[in-house]
C-alpha positions in Angstrom: 61.8 132.6 133.9 65.5 131.9 133.4 66.9 130.2 130.3 68.4 127.5 132.6 64.9 126.7 133.9 63.6 126.2 130.3 66.5 123.9 129.5 65.8 121.8 132.5 62.2 121.6 131.4 62.8 120.5 127.8 66.2 118.8 127.9 67.2 117.2 131.2 70.7 115.7 131.4 70.8 112.8 133.9 73.9 113.1 136.1 74.6 116.6 135.0 73.4 120.1 135.7 73.4 123.4 133.8 75.8 126.1 135.0 76.4 129.6 133.9 74.9 130.8 130.6 76.7 133.6 128.8 76.2 135.5 125.5 79.4 135.6 123.4 79.3 138.4 120.8 80.5 137.9 117.3 84.3 138.4 116.9 86.0 141.0 114.7 86.4 138.4 111.9 82.7 138.0 111.6 80.5 135.1 112.7 77.4 135.3 114.8 76.5 135.9 118.4 76.1 132.7 120.3 75.0 131.3 123.7 77.3 129.2 125.7 75.8 126.9 128.3 78.2 125.5 130.9 77.5 121.9 131.8 79.0 120.2 134.9 78.6 116.8 136.6 76.2 116.5 139.4 77.9 116.3 142.8 78.6 112.7 143.8 78.2 111.1 140.4 80.9 109.1 138.7 81.8 109.3 135.1 80.7 106.4 132.9 83.1 104.6 130.5 82.3 105.2 126.9 83.1 101.5 126.1 81.1 99.5 128.6 78.9 102.2 130.1 79.8 101.4 133.7 80.8 104.0 136.2 84.5 104.1 137.2 87.0 106.3 139.1 88.1 109.5 137.4 91.5 109.7 135.9 91.8 113.3 134.6 90.0 116.0 132.6 90.4 117.2 129.1 90.1 120.7 127.8 86.6 122.1 127.6 84.8 121.1 124.5 81.8 122.7 122.7 78.8 120.8 121.6 76.3 122.6 119.3 72.8 122.5 120.5 69.4 123.5 118.9 69.3 127.3 118.2 67.6 129.2 120.9 65.9 132.6 120.4 67.6 132.9 117.0 71.1 132.4 118.5 73.5 129.5 118.0 73.7 127.6 121.2 76.6 125.4 122.5 77.1 123.2 125.6 80.6 123.7 127.1 81.9 120.8 129.1 85.4 119.5 130.1 85.2 115.7 129.4 86.4 113.4 132.2 88.5 110.4 131.6 87.7 107.1 133.4 90.1 104.5 134.6 87.8 101.6 133.7 88.4 98.3 135.5 86.2 96.3 133.2 87.8 97.5 129.9 91.2 97.8 131.4 91.9 101.1 129.8 91.6 104.8 130.4 88.7 106.0 128.3 86.8 109.3 127.8 83.4 109.3 129.6 80.1 108.8 128.0 77.7 111.8 128.1 74.0 111.7 127.6 73.8 114.7 125.1 76.3 113.5 122.5 77.5 110.4 120.7 81.2 109.5 120.5 83.3 112.3 119.2 80.5 114.2 117.6 80.6 118.0 118.0 76.8 118.3 117.9 74.3 117.2 120.5 71.7 114.4 119.8 69.0 117.0 120.1 70.5 119.0 117.2 71.0 115.9 115.1 67.3 114.9 115.5 66.2 118.5 114.9 68.2 118.7 111.6 67.0 115.2 110.6 63.4 116.2 111.1 63.7 119.3 109.0 65.6 117.5 106.3 62.4 115.6 105.5 60.7 118.8 104.5 63.6 120.8 103.0 66.6 119.8 100.9 69.7 119.1 102.9 71.4 122.2 101.7 68.4 124.3 102.6 68.3 122.8 106.0 72.0 123.6 106.5 71.5 127.2 105.4 68.4 127.7 107.5 70.1 126.6 110.8 73.7 127.8 110.0 75.3 124.4 110.0 77.4 122.6 107.3 75.9 120.3 104.7 78.1 117.5 106.2 76.4 118.0 109.6 73.0 117.5 108.1 74.2 114.4 106.2 75.6 112.9 109.5 72.3 113.8 111.3 70.2 112.0 108.6 72.6 109.0 108.7 72.2 108.8 112.5 68.4 109.0 112.3 68.2 106.3 109.6 70.6 104.0 111.4 68.6 104.4 114.7 65.3 103.9 112.9 66.4 100.9 110.8 67.6 99.1 114.0 64.1 99.5 115.5 61.9 99.2 112.4 59.1 96.6 112.7 58.7 94.0 109.9 55.7 92.2 111.4 52.4 91.8 109.6 53.7 92.5 106.1 51.6 90.6 103.5 51.9 92.7 100.4 55.0 94.2 98.7 55.9 96.0 95.5 59.1 95.7 93.6 60.3 98.6 91.4 63.4 100.2 90.0 64.5 103.8 89.7 67.4 105.4 87.7 69.7 107.3 90.1 72.5 108.1 87.7 73.0 108.3 83.9 74.3 105.3 82.1 71.6 102.9 83.1 72.4 102.9 86.7 69.4 101.7 88.7 68.3 101.1 92.3 66.0 98.3 93.2 63.2 99.5 95.6 60.9 97.2 97.6 57.8 98.8 99.2 55.2 97.6 101.7 51.8 98.0 100.1 49.4 96.8 102.8 46.3 98.8 103.4 47.0 101.7 105.8 50.8 101.1 105.7 52.8 102.0 102.6 56.5 102.6 103.1 59.9 101.8 101.6 61.3 98.6 103.1 64.6 98.1 101.3 67.0 99.7 98.8 69.4 97.7 96.7 72.1 98.8 94.4 71.8 97.9 90.7 69.0 95.9 89.0 70.1 92.3 89.1 68.8 88.9 90.2 71.3 89.0 93.1 69.9 92.3 94.2 66.4 91.1 94.7 67.7 87.9 96.2 69.6 90.1 98.8 66.2 91.6 99.8 64.7 88.2 100.5 67.8 87.2 102.5 67.4 90.4 104.6 63.6 89.9 104.8 63.9 86.3 106.0 62.2 83.1 104.9 59.5 83.1 107.5 58.3 86.6 106.6 58.6 85.8 102.9 56.3 82.8 103.5 53.6 85.1 104.8 53.5 87.2 101.7 50.2 87.1 99.9 50.7 89.6 97.0 53.8 90.8 95.2 53.4 93.6 92.7 56.1 93.9 90.0 56.8 94.7 86.4 57.4 92.1 83.6 61.2 91.9 84.0 62.1 88.2 83.9 64.7 88.4 86.6 62.1 89.8 89.0 59.5 87.2 88.1 62.0 84.4 88.6 63.2 85.5 92.0 59.6 86.2 93.2 58.6 82.7 92.0 61.5 81.1 93.8 61.4 83.1 97.1 57.7 83.7 97.5 56.0 81.1 95.3 52.8 81.1 97.4 52.2 84.8 96.8 50.2 86.1 93.8 52.4 88.0 91.5 50.4 91.0 90.3 51.6 92.5 87.1 51.9 96.3 87.5 49.4 97.6 85.0 51.3 100.9 84.7 54.1 99.1 82.9 51.6 97.5 80.5 50.3 100.9 79.5 53.9 102.2 79.2 54.7 99.4 76.8 51.6 100.3 74.8 52.5 104.0 74.7 56.0 103.2 73.4 54.4 101.1 70.7 52.1 103.9 69.6 55.0 106.4 69.6 57.0 104.0 67.4 54.1 103.6 64.9 53.6 107.4 64.8 57.3 108.1 64.2 57.6 105.6 61.4 54.4 106.7 59.7 55.3 110.4 60.0 58.6 109.6 58.3 56.9 107.7 55.6 54.4 110.5 54.9 57.2 113.0 54.6 59.2 110.8 52.2 56.1 110.4 50.0 55.5 114.2 49.9 52.2 114.0 51.7 50.8 116.6 54.2 52.5 116.3 57.6 49.3 115.5 59.5 51.1 113.8 62.3 53.3 116.7 63.1 53.0 117.9 66.8 50.6 115.0 67.5 52.7 113.0 69.9 51.1 114.0 73.1 47.6 114.0 71.6 48.1 110.3 71.1 49.9 109.4 74.3 47.6 111.2 76.7 44.3 109.8 77.9 41.2 111.3 76.2 40.0 112.8 79.4 43.4 114.4 80.1 43.5 116.6 77.0 43.2 120.4 77.1 40.2 122.0 75.5 42.2 123.3 72.5 43.6 119.7 71.9 40.3 118.0 71.6 39.4 119.4 68.1 42.9 118.5 66.8 42.5 115.0 68.0 39.0 114.7 66.4 40.4 115.8 63.1 43.2 113.3 63.3 40.9 110.4 64.1 39.0 111.0 60.8 42.1 109.9 58.9 42.8 106.3 57.8 46.2 105.9 59.3 48.0 103.1 61.1 48.7 105.5 63.9 45.0 106.2 64.4 44.2 102.4 64.5 47.0 101.9 67.1 45.6 104.8 69.2 42.1 103.3 69.1 43.5 99.9 70.3 45.3 101.7 73.1 42.1 103.5 74.2 40.1 100.2 74.1 42.7 98.4 76.4 41.8 100.9 79.1 38.4 99.1 79.4 40.3 96.0 80.6 40.7 97.6 84.1 37.0 98.0 84.4 36.3 94.3 84.2 34.6 92.9 87.3 36.0 89.4 87.3 39.0 87.4 86.1 36.8 85.5 83.7 35.5 88.7 82.1 39.1 90.1 82.0 40.4 86.9 80.3 37.8 87.1 77.6 38.6 90.8 77.0 42.3 90.1 76.7 41.7 87.4 74.2 39.5 89.6 72.0 41.9 92.6 72.2 44.9 90.4 71.3 43.1 89.0 68.3 42.3 92.5 67.1 45.9 93.7 67.7 47.3 90.7 65.7 44.9 91.3 62.8 45.9 95.0 62.7 49.2 94.0 61.1 50.8 96.8 63.1 54.0 95.2 64.3 54.6 97.2 67.5 50.9 96.5 68.6 51.4 92.8 67.7 54.4 92.8 70.0 52.3 94.2 72.9 49.6 91.5 72.2 52.2 88.7 72.4 53.4 90.2 75.7 49.9 90.2 77.1 49.3 86.6 76.0 52.6 85.5 77.6 51.8 87.3 80.9 48.1 86.8 81.0 48.0 84.9 84.3 49.9 87.7 86.0 47.6 90.3 84.6 44.6 88.3 85.8 46.1 88.1 89.3 45.1 91.8 89.8 41.4 90.8 89.4 41.9 87.7 91.6 43.1 89.9 94.4 39.9 92.0 94.3 41.5 94.8 92.3 43.1 96.0 95.5 46.6 96.4 94.2 46.8 98.8 91.4 49.9 100.3 89.8 48.9 103.6 91.5 50.3 102.3 94.8 53.7 101.5 93.3 53.7 104.5 91.1 52.8 106.8 93.9 55.8 105.5 95.9 57.9 105.7 92.8 57.1 109.4 92.3 57.9 110.1 96.0 61.2 108.4 95.5 62.0 110.6 92.5 61.2 113.7 94.5 63.5 112.5 97.3 66.3 112.0 94.7 65.6 115.4 93.2 65.9 117.0 96.7 69.3 115.2 96.9 70.4 116.6 93.5 74.1 116.6 93.1 74.9 113.6 95.3 77.5 111.3 93.8 77.6 108.5 96.3 75.1 105.6 96.6 75.1 105.9 100.4 73.7 109.4 100.2 70.9 108.4 97.9 70.1 105.4 100.1 69.9 107.6 103.2 67.7 110.1 101.4 65.2 107.4 100.3 65.1 105.6 103.7 64.7 108.9 105.5 61.9 110.2 103.4 60.0 107.1 102.5 60.9 104.5 105.2 58.4 105.6 107.8 61.1 104.9 110.4 60.6 105.3 114.1 62.0 108.4 115.6 63.5 109.4 119.0 61.3 111.5 121.2 63.7 114.3 120.9 62.6 114.8 117.3 59.4 116.3 118.4 60.5 118.7 121.2 61.8 121.6 119.2 59.8 121.4 115.9 
């Protein structure tokens, strides 16, 4: 079977035919062997204007141009074609023709762009470039093309539950606002916004549309006032579920503050440093400790310390998420907050006041049937961090945005993305 037959089978070019195929050996200055596939227009077909897409009379031809195709048999492959120029009556100008295998002035074929974009989901962009002997910029442009194509065709119908989160993408408190779809069976990144401001989240609802926002039933977020305000104004009918992960994070920070202050006090008084190397013993869940850590924690719990009392309060709060109804959860929160306030441990009292102020939002999790846990948002958050880690070294917001949409957006893909992978 000839290579030309295989190309016609997997990558037909309407209005064009494949010509001679030749193997070009590497030159004296290095490089790699490559295949060059001649492409010529089918007899009797007119060139199409790149502006309006309508056929028109030919004007002249340009010099042959090479378009990089998907590697074949371990060899770099190029289409070679002399572009025609069209004297277009509709546009009133002489324009270069439109070809079905490439976009605009790109030097790569659409097939290669989709091929690189597909692999860039699994490898870092630099690894993809190295594996297929292309430049990093070519992979970047391929991902940009795939994201633009997918975002134009993405469906926003039937979205009833979303989650709002932020992620640090540069040092210096530079954040991105991320909005996810959290419906059962469909979890994906919907929108990325620069910075963490009121106007940022308002921009999402402007993009999302009032009609779709009115159909939202659940919005999962943290306790930041700006988020709560915008959600209340833009989707007031939806139940705002407080992300329980952030509640436990606040509690962990409080315990760490108590431990650090008490360890400093013990050292100043000349007492035995019993809290040394105990940070992760106190921050981890009891069932997440290693076997060698359990005896150390048991010895620590025998001591009458503020840190120990704070730790026991933290462990008790985990039972909140086992409550079966909003009424039961409400009673638990009241009891726990009374205990925390009576402990006279200031960081724990601060957490108790926070819980009291946001109690309706915490109870919304139980009102929604406990279907929207922090695990959904946190799972997407972890995937976002992995996507940013794969994009390590990027300095532009646009590159980070493309990486997030490409990895987490669940965007539609062209059929070409599946033919060569």
